[in-house]
C-alpha positions as CSV (number, residue, x, y, z in Angstrom):
1,M,-16.1,133.0,246.2
2,A,-17.3,131.3,243.1
3,R,-13.9,131.9,241.0
4,L,-12.2,130.4,244.6
5,G,-14.0,127.4,244.5
6,I,-13.0,127.1,241.3
7,A,-9.6,127.8,241.9
8,I,-9.1,125.1,244.3
9,A,-11.3,122.7,241.8
10,T,-8.6,123.2,240.0
11,L,-6.0,122.2,242.1
12,I,-7.6,119.1,243.5
13,G,-8.8,117.7,240.2
14,T,-4.8,118.0,239.2
15,I,-3.8,116.7,242.1
16,I,-5.8,113.7,242.9
17,G,-6.1,110.9,240.6
18,A,-4.5,107.2,240.1
19,G,-1.5,107.7,242.6
20,I,-4.0,107.4,245.4
21,L,-4.6,103.7,244.3
22,G,-0.5,103.0,244.9
23,I,-0.4,104.7,248.4
24,P,-2.2,102.2,250.6
25,Y,0.6,99.2,249.7
26,V,3.5,101.7,249.8
27,V,2.2,103.0,253.3
28,A,1.6,99.4,254.7
29,K,5.1,98.0,253.6
30,S,6.2,101.0,255.5
31,G,4.4,100.6,258.5
32,L,1.4,102.7,259.0
33,I,2.8,105.4,261.6
34,A,6.0,106.2,259.3
35,G,3.7,105.9,255.8
36,L,1.4,108.6,257.2
37,A,4.3,110.7,259.0
38,D,5.4,110.6,255.0
39,L,2.7,111.3,253.5
40,I,1.7,114.8,255.9
41,G,5.5,115.7,255.7
42,I,5.4,115.5,251.9
43,G,1.9,117.5,251.8
44,L,3.2,119.9,253.6
45,L,6.5,120.3,252.2
46,L,4.5,120.1,248.5
47,T,2.3,123.0,249.6
48,V,5.2,125.0,250.8
49,L,6.9,124.5,246.9
50,N,3.1,125.5,245.6
51,L,3.3,128.4,247.4
52,Y,6.7,128.7,246.1
53,L,5.6,128.6,242.2
54,G,2.8,130.6,243.3
55,E,4.8,133.7,244.3
56,I,6.6,133.3,241.2
57,A,3.7,132.8,238.8
58,L,2.6,136.6,240.7
59,R,6.1,137.9,240.3
60,T,5.8,137.5,236.7
61,K,4.1,139.6,233.7
62,G,2.1,137.7,231.9
63,N,1.3,133.7,231.5
64,H,3.3,131.0,231.4
65,Q,4.0,127.0,232.0
66,L,6.9,126.3,234.0
67,T,8.8,126.1,231.0
68,G,8.3,129.6,230.4
69,Y,9.7,130.5,233.9
70,A,12.2,127.9,233.9
71,E,13.4,129.6,231.2
72,K,12.8,133.5,232.1
73,Y,15.1,132.6,235.2
74,L,16.8,129.7,234.5
75,G,17.8,130.4,231.0
76,K,17.9,127.7,228.5
77,K,19.3,124.7,229.8
78,G,17.1,125.1,232.7
79,K,14.2,125.0,230.3
80,L,15.7,122.1,228.8
81,I,16.3,120.0,231.8
82,L,12.6,121.0,233.1
83,A,11.4,119.8,229.6
84,V,13.2,116.6,230.1
85,S,11.7,115.8,233.9
86,M,8.5,116.6,232.8
87,I,8.5,114.0,229.5
88,I,10.5,111.2,232.3
89,E,7.4,112.0,234.4
90,I,5.0,111.8,231.8
91,Y,6.2,109.0,230.5
92,G,6.4,106.7,233.5
93,A,2.6,108.0,234.2
94,L,1.0,106.2,230.6
95,L,3.0,103.2,231.3
96,A,2.0,103.3,234.2
97,Y,-1.9,103.7,233.4
98,T,-1.5,101.3,230.6
99,I,-0.3,98.6,233.0
100,G,-3.6,99.7,235.4
101,E,-6.0,100.0,233.4
102,G,-6.0,96.5,231.8
103,T,-5.1,95.4,235.8
104,S,-8.9,97.2,236.8
105,F,-11.1,95.6,233.6
106,Y,-9.8,92.5,234.4
107,S,-11.1,93.0,238.3
108,I,-14.5,93.7,237.5
109,L,-15.0,91.5,234.3
110,G,-13.2,88.1,235.9
111,F,-12.5,87.1,232.3
112,G,-9.9,87.6,229.9
113,S,-6.5,88.9,230.3
114,P,-5.3,92.3,231.9
115,F,-2.6,92.3,229.1
116,A,-5.6,92.3,226.1
117,Y,-7.9,95.3,228.0
118,S,-4.4,97.0,228.2
119,L,-3.7,96.9,224.2
120,I,-7.6,97.8,224.4
121,F,-7.6,100.3,226.7
122,F,-3.9,102.2,225.2
123,A,-5.9,101.6,221.4
124,L,-9.0,103.9,222.1
125,G,-6.5,106.3,224.4
126,G,-4.1,107.1,221.4
127,I,-6.8,107.8,219.1
128,L,-8.1,110.4,221.3
129,V,-5.1,112.1,222.3
130,Y,-4.8,112.1,218.6
131,H,-7.9,114.4,218.6
132,G,-6.8,116.6,221.0
133,L,-9.4,115.4,223.8
134,K,-8.9,116.8,227.1
135,T,-10.0,117.1,230.7
136,I,-12.0,120.4,231.0
137,G,-12.6,121.8,234.3
138,K,-16.2,120.7,235.0
139,A,-14.8,117.0,234.4
140,E,-12.5,117.9,237.3
141,F,-14.7,119.1,239.4
142,W,-17.5,116.2,239.0
143,M,-14.6,113.8,239.4
144,D,-13.4,115.5,242.7
145,M,-17.0,115.1,243.8
146,F,-17.5,111.5,242.7
147,L,-13.9,111.0,244.8
148,I,-15.2,112.0,247.8
149,A,-18.6,110.4,247.3
150,V,-16.5,106.9,246.7
151,I,-14.4,108.0,249.8
152,C,-17.6,108.3,251.7
153,I,-18.6,105.1,250.8
154,V,-15.4,103.0,251.4
155,F,-15.5,104.7,255.0
156,I,-19.0,103.1,256.0
157,L,-18.8,100.0,254.1
158,S,-15.2,98.9,255.2
159,I,-16.2,99.1,259.1
160,P,-17.0,95.8,259.4
161,H,-13.9,94.8,257.5
162,I,-11.3,96.6,259.3
163,S,-8.9,94.3,261.2
164,T,-6.6,96.9,263.9
165,P,-3.6,94.4,264.5
166,N,-3.2,95.0,259.9
167,F,-2.1,98.9,261.1
168,E,0.7,97.5,263.3
169,A,3.1,95.6,261.0
170,G,5.6,97.2,258.1
171,K,9.6,98.2,258.8
172,G,9.5,101.7,259.8
173,N,11.1,103.2,256.7
174,I,9.7,106.4,255.3
175,F,11.3,105.7,252.2
176,I,9.7,102.6,251.0
177,P,6.5,105.2,250.1
178,Y,8.4,108.7,249.4
179,G,8.1,108.5,245.6
180,V,4.9,106.9,245.6
181,I,3.0,109.6,247.8
182,L,5.7,112.8,245.6
183,F,3.7,111.0,242.7
184,A,0.3,111.3,244.1
185,C,0.5,114.8,245.8
186,L,2.4,116.5,242.8
187,G,-0.3,119.3,241.5
188,I,2.0,121.9,240.2
189,T,1.3,122.1,236.5
190,S,-1.8,123.9,237.6
191,V,-0.7,126.4,240.1
192,P,0.1,128.8,237.4
193,L,-3.8,128.5,236.3
194,L,-4.7,129.6,239.4
195,K,-2.6,133.2,238.4
196,E,-5.7,133.2,235.5
197,E,-8.7,131.7,237.1
198,L,-8.0,134.7,240.0
199,A,-8.0,137.4,237.6
200,G,-8.8,140.5,239.9
201,E,-8.8,138.3,242.9
202,R,-4.9,137.5,242.9
203,K,-5.1,138.1,246.5
204,K,-7.2,134.9,247.1
205,V,-4.4,132.7,245.4
206,K,-2.6,131.8,248.8
207,K,-5.7,130.5,250.4
208,A,-6.2,128.1,246.8
209,I,-2.8,127.1,246.9
210,I,-3.3,126.1,250.8
211,I,-7.1,124.6,251.0
212,G,-6.5,123.2,247.2
213,S,-3.1,121.2,248.4
214,L,-4.1,119.9,252.1
215,I,-7.5,118.5,251.3
216,P,-5.6,115.9,249.1
217,V,-3.7,114.8,251.6
218,A,-6.9,114.5,254.2
219,I,-8.4,112.4,251.7
220,Y,-5.3,110.0,250.5
221,A,-5.0,109.3,254.1
222,A,-8.2,108.5,254.9
223,F,-8.6,106.6,252.4
224,T,-5.2,104.6,253.1
225,L,-6.6,104.2,256.8
226,C,-9.8,102.1,254.9
227,V,-7.5,100.3,253.0
228,V,-4.3,98.7,255.1
229,G,-7.2,98.4,258.1
230,I,-8.6,96.5,255.4
231,I,-5.7,94.5,254.1
232,G,-2.7,95.2,255.8
233,I,0.8,93.9,254.5
234,N,0.8,90.3,254.9
235,G,-2.6,91.0,252.6
236,F,-0.8,93.0,250.4
237,N,2.2,90.2,250.0
238,S,0.0,87.2,249.3
239,L,-1.4,89.6,245.5
240,S,0.1,89.9,242.4
241,E,2.8,92.9,242.6
242,N,0.1,94.2,240.0
243,E,-3.1,93.3,242.2
244,R,-1.5,95.5,244.8
245,I,-3.3,98.5,243.3
246,A,-5.8,99.5,245.9
247,S,-8.7,98.8,243.5
248,A,-8.0,95.6,242.5
249,A,-6.8,94.4,246.1
250,L,-10.1,95.7,247.7
251,N,-11.8,94.3,244.8
252,I,-10.3,90.6,246.0
253,F,-10.5,91.0,249.8
254,V,-13.8,92.5,250.0
255,D,-17.3,91.4,248.3
256,G,-19.6,93.3,246.8
257,P,-20.0,96.8,246.0
258,M,-17.3,98.9,247.0
259,G,-14.8,96.7,244.9
260,I,-16.4,97.5,241.7
261,L,-17.6,101.0,242.5
262,I,-13.1,101.7,243.5
263,N,-12.5,99.7,240.2
264,I,-14.8,101.9,238.8
265,F,-13.0,105.0,239.8
266,A,-9.9,104.1,239.0
267,I,-10.8,103.9,235.3
268,L,-12.0,106.6,235.3
269,A,-8.8,108.3,237.0
270,M,-6.4,106.8,235.3
271,G,-8.1,107.2,231.5
272,T,-8.4,111.1,232.5
273,S,-5.2,111.2,233.1
274,F,-4.0,109.8,230.4
275,L,-5.9,111.4,227.7
276,A,-4.7,115.0,230.1
277,L,-1.1,114.2,230.3
278,G,-0.9,112.3,226.7
279,T,-2.2,115.4,225.0
280,A,-0.3,117.9,227.1
281,L,3.3,115.9,225.9
282,T,1.4,115.7,222.5
283,E,0.5,119.7,222.3
284,M,4.5,120.4,224.5
285,Y,6.8,118.4,221.2
286,K,3.9,119.9,219.0
287,Y,4.3,123.7,219.7
288,D,7.2,124.2,221.5
289,Y,9.5,122.3,219.6
290,K,7.5,122.5,216.5
291,I,6.8,118.9,215.5
292,K,3.8,118.1,213.5
293,K,1.2,116.5,214.9
294,A,1.0,113.2,213.9
295,A,4.4,112.8,214.4
296,A,4.2,114.5,217.9
297,V,1.4,111.6,218.7
298,L,3.5,109.1,217.6
299,L,6.5,110.4,219.7
300,T,3.9,110.4,222.9
301,L,2.7,107.0,222.5
302,T,5.8,105.4,220.7
303,V,7.4,104.6,223.9
304,P,5.3,104.0,226.7
305,F,4.0,101.6,224.2
306,V,7.5,100.1,223.7
307,L,7.8,99.9,227.3
308,F,4.1,98.1,228.0
309,I,5.7,95.7,226.0
310,I,8.8,94.6,226.7
311,N,7.7,95.1,230.5
312,S,4.8,92.6,229.8
313,F,7.2,90.0,228.5
314,Y,10.2,90.7,230.7
315,S,8.1,91.3,234.0
316,L,10.7,94.4,234.5
317,T,8.8,96.9,236.8
318,N,5.2,97.6,237.8
319,F,2.8,100.5,238.6
320,I,3.4,101.0,242.2
321,Q,7.1,100.6,241.4
322,I,6.5,103.3,238.2
323,L,4.8,105.3,240.3
324,G,7.5,105.6,242.9
325,I,10.4,105.7,240.1
326,T,9.3,108.5,238.4
327,G,7.5,110.6,241.1
328,A,10.6,110.3,243.4
329,V,13.0,111.3,240.1
330,A,11.3,113.6,238.0
331,G,9.0,115.6,240.5
332,G,12.8,115.7,242.5
333,I,13.9,117.7,239.8
334,T,11.0,119.4,238.8
335,G,10.8,120.6,243.1
336,N,14.4,121.4,243.5
337,L,14.5,123.5,239.7
338,I,11.1,125.8,241.2
339,V,13.3,126.2,244.8
340,I,15.9,128.3,243.0
341,M,13.4,129.5,240.2
342,F,11.8,131.3,243.7
343,H,15.1,133.0,244.8
344,K,15.5,133.8,241.3
345,A,12.4,135.5,240.8
346,K,12.7,136.9,244.7
347,K,15.6,138.8,243.0
348,H,14.6,139.6,239.7
349,G,10.6,139.3,239.6
350,E,8.6,142.0,237.1
351,R,6.3,142.9,239.6
352,R,4.8,143.5,242.9
353,P,3.3,139.7,244.3
354,E,-0.5,139.6,245.7
355,Y,1.4,137.4,248.2
356,T,5.2,136.7,249.4
357,I,6.5,134.0,251.0
358,K,9.9,134.7,253.1
359,A,12.9,133.2,251.6
360,H,13.9,131.4,254.3
361,Y,16.9,129.5,253.3
362,L,16.8,126.5,255.7
363,L,13.3,125.9,254.3
364,S,14.3,125.7,251.0
365,A,17.8,124.5,251.9
366,I,15.4,121.4,253.3
367,L,13.6,120.6,250.6
368,I,16.8,120.7,248.1
369,I,17.8,117.7,250.2
370,V,14.8,116.2,250.7
371,F,14.1,116.3,246.4
372,A,17.4,114.6,246.5
373,A,17.5,112.3,248.8
374,G,14.8,111.1,247.4
375,I,15.7,110.7,243.8
376,A,19.1,109.9,245.0
377,Y,17.3,106.6,247.2
378,S,15.5,105.6,244.0
379,I,18.4,105.5,241.3
380,A,20.2,103.3,244.0
381,Q,17.0,100.6,244.2
382,I,17.3,100.3,240.7
383,I,21.0,99.8,240.3
């Protein structure tokens, strides 16, 4: 049972992060019913995708990460496409977290500027990435516990501030929250780790994936109901683009500990995600492409830094837009590749897996269509 709990916590810890801060605004903008339907639908589809990847891992001898499975079942071109997708996702996330950290620090302190706080955070984060600081399992576990505690406190404190008319507005467009929700629900990089964590108990991998994939959806739904009930679309529209981050918005609309508490969580969530993703990309450049450590760190940090400086002067995008674009495009590409790998592994797997998912081609087609439509919609919005 202990191993199963650790495996579930690993998946939950990977999924739950800074993406939660973007969901309330896009759900309010789309309308509560459409937004929650999007959240539940995407959560279920990604649970299926995680089960697909779990079976791929169990059908394959040895331990690999996503790019390793892609090379085995899709060849070097598949590995390259997946690597590019991961790079886009990580660069987008690092940029979003840099923007979000500045806004969150400013929301708590109330003086200085978000730009200055972002620069300070990026400098400190860059130093830690260079020294190879990683988010370890225990840190993720306590982060999960802290988040659940925050959600419970927010529930209790939000009751006097919730206004039911705030649930009624919105456009009823399910595409509006798609990218942000997809970004927030992605946890595929940790699925191969469950095979290792449940060594000797691999029949429990399926259970760990299902529980670990669905708990974040429930937490996101609860948090979204609270924030949307307090702020509503009209409240969000009265804020600047970067103030629409849930933590900053709550701090403006609700006096007292709730706003401060959620901003502290935001700082920790974005900070640990920045370190984990920055270190992961550095190691990919270092180990997979044989780039020296200093150059790998420089390559990892230069791109998001330059993008942040350009965006600060020209206001090209914001935290929520970045999550939406990177989630829809990078997440969509990765999702489609996993679906293809799943069917390849059914035919060319190296061992009998501890569980199997029936190859429903209609279900796989739905996944591919949803991911492709999300990519197309996001690109169309940019153009």
